C-alpha positions in Angstrom: 158.5 99.1 49.7 160.6 96.0 50.2 162.7 94.9 47.1 163.8 91.3 46.8 167.4 90.5 45.9 167.6 87.8 43.2 168.5 84.3 44.3 172.0 83.3 43.1 171.1 79.8 42.0 168.5 77.0 42.1 169.7 75.7 45.4 169.1 79.0 47.2 166.0 80.0 49.2 165.1 82.8 51.6 164.6 82.4 55.3 162.6 84.9 57.4 164.0 85.9 60.8 161.2 87.2 62.9 162.4 89.5 65.6 160.9 89.2 69.1 158.0 91.3 70.2 154.7 91.2 72.0 151.5 90.0 70.1 150.4 93.4 68.9 153.7 95.1 68.2 154.9 95.8 64.7 156.2 92.7 62.8 159.9 93.4 62.3 162.1 90.9 60.5 164.9 90.3 58.0 165.3 88.0 55.0 168.5 86.1 54.4 169.4 84.0 51.3 170.5 80.5 52.3 171.5 77.3 50.5 169.5 74.1 51.1 172.7 72.0 50.6 174.7 74.0 53.1 175.8 71.8 56.0 175.8 74.8 58.3 172.1 75.7 57.5 170.6 77.0 60.8 167.3 75.5 61.9 164.1 77.1 60.6 160.4 76.3 60.8 158.2 76.0 57.7 154.8 77.6 58.0 151.8 76.1 56.2 148.7 78.3 56.3 145.6 79.0 54.2 145.9 81.8 51.7 142.8 84.0 51.7 141.4 84.8 48.3 138.9 87.4 49.3 139.2 90.7 47.5 137.9 92.3 50.7 140.8 91.0 52.8 142.8 93.8 54.3 146.6 93.8 53.8 148.9 94.5 56.7 152.5 95.7 56.7 155.5 93.8 58.0 158.9 95.4 58.0 161.8 93.5 56.4 165.2 95.2 56.8 163.3 98.4 57.5 161.2 98.2 54.3 157.4 97.5 54.2 155.9 94.4 52.6 152.1 93.8 52.7 150.7 90.4 53.8 147.2 89.0 54.4 145.3 89.2 57.7 145.6 85.4 58.1 149.4 85.4 57.7 149.8 88.5 60.0 147.8 86.7 62.7 149.9 83.5 62.3 153.2 85.5 62.6 151.9 87.4 65.6 150.9 84.1 67.3 154.2 82.3 66.4 156.4 85.2 67.4 158.4 84.9 70.6 158.7 87.7 73.1 162.4 87.3 73.8 164.1 85.7 70.9 164.2 85.7 67.2 162.7 82.7 65.3 163.5 81.6 61.7 160.7 80.7 59.3 160.2 79.8 55.8 156.8 81.2 54.6 156.1 81.0 50.9 154.2 84.3 50.6 157.2 86.2 52.0 160.3 84.0 51.2 159.3 83.7 47.5 159.2 86.8 45.4 155.5 86.7 44.3 156.2 89.2 41.5 158.8 87.0 39.8 157.2 84.1 37.9 160.6 82.4 37.1 161.5 82.5 40.8 158.1 81.1 41.8 158.5 78.2 39.3 162.0 77.4 40.6 161.0 77.7 44.3 158.0 75.4 43.8 160.4 72.7 42.7 162.4 73.2 45.9 159.4 73.2 48.3 159.5 69.4 49.1 163.1 69.8 50.2 162.4 73.1 52.1 159.7 71.3 54.1 161.9 68.2 54.5 164.8 70.1 56.0 162.7 72.3 58.3 163.0 71.7 62.0 159.2 71.5 62.2 156.2 72.5 60.2 153.7 74.8 61.9 150.2 74.9 60.6 147.8 77.9 60.7 144.2 77.7 59.5 
């Protein structure tokens, strides 16, 4: 199971690098900790999508640094669609980039979200 490293300070956030693959192959990626105020911040895309609330929704694995993390069907479908066949892409996705088991981190990251979206190269929507 994937274990999140703590964020060093309130200006830090995580970026997901989604490795290339075809639509149905395993979702492999890595998370890096970055600073929003870093002049050398590499471009990333923010993903906005609908969270599913159904208790009947199946969870699906993605592999972060070789460790499993479970995500919803809707998010899995979005990442499969957005993934490129030949190159890695960088994303900010709240369900993955924020440790959902850490209430303090969630609170701090929610405060950063306007800036995370502002500095994104683009925002991709998935419904």
